[in-house]
Each structure stands twice: as C-alpha cells, then as structure tokens.
C-alpha angles and dihedrals in degrees: 000000000000091000090052090055091052092049093047095042094053097036094110093050093046092049092049091051093046096047092056092051096042089056090069096078128220096288099055118142121239093252090052090054092048091049091049094049091050092047093047091052091050090051088052087056096246089141132238097281096048093046091049093047092052092047091052090050090054093047091060094055136071115262093252090054095056096103091052092042090051092051093046094049093048091047091051091054096041098046172118103062113232123187124229111272119247127184112260089235135006127353124017122201125203122186121201120204137171147109126305113287097015092119103257097142094045089047091050090051093049091047089053089053090048091051091047090055087054090055096253125141111232135206118193122205110211092207096166095096094163099070123048089197091062092054090048091052095050090045089061090052091046090055092049091050095043088240127149116240126212110204128193127218117259109294092358114158104275091215090061091051090053090048092050092049092054092048088052091047091053092047094053096039094244122176099216140024115196116198111203108196130197118269112254137183114258091231099052103098096189092057092044090053087055089063090059089052091052091050091050091049091055090051091052091050094047126013110236094025137161093049091182131022103188121195108212113207130179106240092196090069091068115195091007086069089063093054090047093049094049090054091062096054108114094012092095135356096273115201103176150348133252112198113200133192096024087152093058100082143359090271101100089132090073086084089066092046092053092043091052095044096050102030088221126130120256104234105171136025131194111218099171145343099280124098089243091054093076101088138175107259117258115186090200095053092042093054094043091050092050099043117108123227101270092191088072093057120090132203098037 
C-alpha cells in the first residue's frame, strides 16, 4: 500500500525523467546519456548541485553499473532517514512553520489523525491568530481527529496561544501538542522573528520542547521551494522538512534540492490529498519511485 502511494505520487516525475532518456535511442554515446541524465534531473528541479553530483557518480562507474550508481547517488543525497522525534516520556510538542499555501494546516490535521491512530491524545494550537479562516480549517481537522483545539483571540500573540496549548496538554495528559503557525513570507524578518518567539514560548512551557520544528514546503513549486526554505534558516530551530504536493507536478526532484540546500532531514512527504497520503519519508522508496526504466535506454 505505501509503495503504491510512492509510485503514484511520483509518477509524473518518473515519466518526465524516463521520456528524456528514452529519446536518446539505442545507439546513444556515453556522454549523451550523461548529458541527458543531468538535464532530466534539472527539469525535475533537483537543482544544479544535485544534478552535477549524480552525473559525477555515473562518470566513475562502468556503463552497466549506471542504474546502481544512479540509485546510490540519489540515496546518498536524499538520506539518511530520520524518524520524527517524540519526548522520551510525557508530552511531545511539534511546531509547523512555512509560507502561505505550503500546506501547514492540512499537514497538522493529518498528523493529528496519525497520532490518533497511534492511540495518542492530541491538542492543537491554532496559532494563526490573523486569519479566522485558518482557525476554522484547523478546527475541522481537530474534530475529525478527536483532538482538542486551543484558539487565540483575534490578533492574540501566537506565542501565548502555543504556551496555553501546552499547558492544556499537560493538564489533560495528552501525548502530542501540534502548533499550527501562520504562513509567512520567507523575506519578512519581523514575521520570521515571531517564529523564534513561539519556539521559546514552547520551551518555557515544557523543557525540551519543541521536539520537532518542521518546515513545510510545497514541492510543486520546484526551485521556489528552495528560496522559501532558505529564508527560514535561523528563524527557528528547524529539525526537519515536510515536502507537500509532490504529486502535483513533475518536480519531485525539488525534495533533493531543498534537502541539499538546508542539510536537514526530510521527515514527511505529501503524495496526495488523502489522509493516508502523508507518509514518513523513506529515501529508498523515494529513489525507487523516481528511477526511470534503465532497460529502455540505449548506449549506456
């Protein structure tokens, strides 16, 4: 089931990679194949550095070893796999940050459902106090997940909402507090500074928190996702990346570009709109789902 989601979610990217390579014909020279691989990775929005690194890895191997060399190079860039962090005992706090429209609220809702399936009680902090629609959206998810929601008043300090949610989580013996923050542009320093304040408030409420600060980026935006992600470095103590909407375009390589730019582990991936389509990131399944059919490529 999980493998089927990976294959379906990255189908557009895999087909785009394969079509560029299949166009070479059976008599293609080695350099033509290398050029085509590099170009295909660029078109998939892997970025210049990733595409060049993969090409160098292929250059060092015999033609018949290219499929394995490709997989190994991509795995090295994508990994290693790191699980989501939970508190050793008691309450866990996860903070979600990112630009407008990246999918933070939907991701928070799906995480709440995931935690519910694990038997954990969840409290959601609706820390976007600037948009009533955002609070309404997360409230729907909270109801579906059987989670309690802590709402702030209009334009209330988001850090205080996060603090209140943790206090409520401790009081009811919850397993997880999810802090859904307002979307903010990656070049608005005042709003970015607010994220640091929210993170510090969670630490005051619960030593060791936040256990995860997940940067949610829209994979369908390609290279724009890299610029957005870089803007958040230093704004809060980021621990990992969640790449959403990888199924939305043939730009599945943007995951590698963001991973390489931030040197942070990818922890979650959105492969579709369903609740089950938010999956824990697996470098192996990601690379296998992206890889073209090398048997169709000539001239290796």
